[in-house]
N, C-alpha and C positions, 0 to 999 in steps of 0.2 A: 261156320263156329267163331269165335274167337279164338286166336292161338298169342300159349305166353313163353318166349323163350327167358327163363332166370330157374337159378336156384332157391326153394325153400330159405336156404336161413338166409337169404338174402337182405336185409332191409330195405334196400328199393323195389325186391319181387315185394317180399310182406306190402306196401301199400299198395299197389294193382295188385294182388290175389284178397285183402282186406277188402278195400272198395267195391270189386267182382261180387262178393256176401253183399253187402250191403247193399248191392243191387242187385240179384238174384241172378245174378247171371253164370252160365255158362261158358268154358269151354274149355282148351285142349293146353295143357301143359307140358312143354319138354323142358328137357334139362337143360345150363347151358352154365354154365360159366363156374371157374376154378378148376373141381376136380374132375367135372366134365363135360370142360373146353369147350367146344365148338362156333364159342366167338372166334378165334381165331379165321375161321377157312374160311373160302374167300364167299360163298354164302351167304358164310353169317353177314358180316362185313360188306355186302350188299346191302342187308336191311339195316346198319348202324353199324357206318365208318368208324364206328368209337371201339370197337369189340368189347359195349359192355352192358349187362343184363338191368333192368330185361325189356325187350322190343315187343309189340302185339302185331300179328297184322290182324283186322277187323274186314274182309272178307277184300283182303288185297287192297286195304289201305291199314299205310305199314309207319307206326309214328313208337317214340325212344326219347328217354330221359321220364322217369318215375314219377316226378308231378306229373308233368305234361298231361303223362297217360288221364295221370286220374279222374284230371280237371274233359280233357275229355270221356269218359264214361261214361261219369257226370252231369254233363250239360246233355251227354246225348240220352241218358236209359234216363236221371235224374232230377236234368229240370222240377225244383220245382221244391224236391226234396234235399237231396246231399251238395247240387248246383245249388242257391241259392236266385232265385230270381229277379229278388230284393236287388237293387245294382249297386248296393252297399252292404247290403249284409257279401253279396255276392267277390267284391276285392276288399273284405276283410277278410273271410276266408282264404283268398291267394294273398292277400299280406302274410299272414302264416303261416302261410303251405311253404316260401320261397323266403320265407325267419327261418326254421327248418332251413332249408337250408344254405343259405350262403353264411346263415350266424348262430345257430346253435350246434349244429353234429360238425362243420368245422375246429368248432371251442371242444369238442369233448372227440373227435376224432384222435389225437393222440396219443388219449387217457387209452381206451379204446383197442387202439394197434399195440401200445404195451400191458396191460389185461390181458386180451385175448390170443393177442396173436405172433407175441414174442416170451418165449422163451422162459422162465425167471430167474436163470440166473442172467438171463441176456437184458433185465428190462432197469431205464431208466427212471428212477426213484421218484425224480426230485422233477422229472417230465413230465409222468402222472399225478404231482399233485398239484403240478401247474397249473394243466388240460379241467381237473377237476373246478378249481376255485374260480379259475376263468367261466367254466362249464356256467358255476352258480350262480354268477355272476350277472352271465347272459342269465340263467332262468329265471330270476328279476321282471322281467319283462312277463313271461306268461305265467306269474304267479299271482303281481298285480292283474294283465289281463279277466282271469280265472277268480280275480274275487269282485268285478262286475260283473259275469256273463258264466253259466255253467259250460257254456263251449267256447271256441273259442272266436267263434260271428255272431254269440248272442245266447237264446233260448234254448236253439238245440239244434242236435248233432249235423257238422255239414260236411265236407268236402276237408276242410279247412281244419279239421280238427283228425287229421289222416297222419298226417308223419311227425307232426311230431307226438304223437300218440305212438309215432311204430320207433321215435326214438325211445322213449318216455323209458320203458322195458328196458333199455341196454342201460341205462341212465344208473336207474334204481339197482339196477342190479352191479353196476359196478364201482357203486359212493359215491353218489350223489345222494346225501342224506334226504329220507323225508320227509322230516320231522320242522325242517330245514322249509319246507315250500308246502302248507298244508293243502293252500290251495287247487296244484296241480299234483298232491296225491290221492287229496278226495277226486279231481278231473283222471287224474287215471286209475282208481278205485271201479272208475266207472264202467272205460273201454272196455279192461275187464271182464265183467259182466258180457261184454257185447260175439257174440260165437262168434264173430267173423276174426276178429281181437285172439278173442281164444283160442282158435285156433292157427293160423299165421305169425301173429306176434307172441307170441310168448314160446318161444325154441327157444334150444339150449344157443349161447354164440358161439359164431366161430369165422 
């Protein structure tokens, strides 16, 4: 059986858990990371030298990096659905997966850290506001794409929607105004109706 190491309130773990629901995959999840520890043990570091979550073991095949895990599971179990067969659609999906990791989340991370993981009396309001402005600037690219197609890679939901979809809950919960991004907001509203998103993405932030 597929085994997944990671805590449920990790955005990167949530990507994998949501993906599993979309694919109808059974799995065993092992608590790891933050208050659960585990990631610093020699046994875990032998699987994932970064000491981060998630890590999976798929019948002896060990893999880490959340977006890579989503790609792997989608191709193995959802080729033609979650992972598009058409090469152009597939790489549109992959483009937006990488965009979430390299562009959107780095822009928003200072706001997330400031608002969620920093005591109120120690917050840097100017840094948080700057991060929110930069996030809004970056989010314009997704707004434009979703004005052309209902999902990031075209007319159907794919693996490409998962990383940005996980981020969207955090963005709209922490200061990004929905009214400024009507296409993103409509897409997000659709995601909230998917069972995997409701179960794994819409959790208290920590």
